[in-house]
N, C-alpha and C positions, 0 to 999 in steps of 0.2 A: 808831315809829308810821313815823314817814319811811320805813323798809323794808313795813310791812306797807300802808299807803297805797298802795308804789307797785307793790302785786302783785296786791292785791284782784281787781283783773280779770280775772288771769291763768291763773287756774283756774277751769272750766265749773260750772255752780249744777243742779241741779237743776228741773225750773219745771213749770206745769200757765201751758197761758195761755188766754184770753179768745178768744173770740168774733173776734175781732179783731184777735188771733198778742200779745199783748197778756198779762208774766205774769199774776197773780194775787196768786200762792203762788213759791216760790223757799224751800231749804234746801241748809243750808250746810253742809258734809258735809267729819271726819273724811279720808277719802278723797282728794280734793280739798288736801292740805296744808297752808292751816289757817280754814278748816272754820268756825265759831262766832268766832274770831279777829278776825270783817270785823265784831263789831257793835258792835268797837267806835270803829268807824268815825265821826264826828260823818256825816251827812244822808248812805249812803253809797248806800242806796233811795231816797232820795224824789224822782230822775227817774221809773224806774221804778213808785215805788208811791203815791204822793206825799205832801205832808208828817203824814196820820192814819194812815200804818202798824204797826203790828206785829208783834213781834217776840218768840217763843217757843225756849228749854234744852229742852224735851223729852228730852235725852239730853247724858251729855256730850261728845259729839262727833260730836252738827247741831242745830244752829239754822233757824227757821223763821220764814223772816219774809209779811208780808203784808196786803193792803192795809188799809184799815182800814172801806168797803163792800164788801162781795160781795151774790152772788144767794148766795137759800137752794142751791142747786146749791155755789157757792163753798164758801159757809157750808163744807157739808154735808162738801166735800173736803180742804179746812182743819185742821178739825176733826178725818177723820181719819191726817195724814196727823200731827193732832199727839200725837194719844192714840195712834196704832200704833206711833209709837215710842220715844213715852215708857213702854210696857206691856212690850212684846216690846226696847228695846233692850239691852245689858247691864249699862249705869254712868247708870240712867235719872234727872231727876234732875225736869218738874218737869211738872207741864200747861198751866203761870198762861202768863199773853200779858200780853206788858210792850211800852208806853211806849217804843222805843227809845233816847230822851231817860238813860234809866238809866244805862244803858255807856259814855256818855259822855265821866264825868269821871275823872279820876286823879286 
């Protein structure tokens, strides 16, 4: 866990930003070497997304992190990312969304 915490920010994210340049959705993908395993780090995304953010793991190699409060347009984008990854991914998991705390208990 210490190694994961140490390197979690050293890999790029795919993200969409709002009109103010703040991210509202971020994809954690395998190509960045640690992908969804970053969901194990408590509060890692709280600064950008606030304490009410949600996560999804629609495909085994991809996790999606997004703000709890979205505009209608942003919500459509998040749904498209989650559902698209679930439907076309090589190893689909679930389109279900979770509170991130679910993954912080080891």
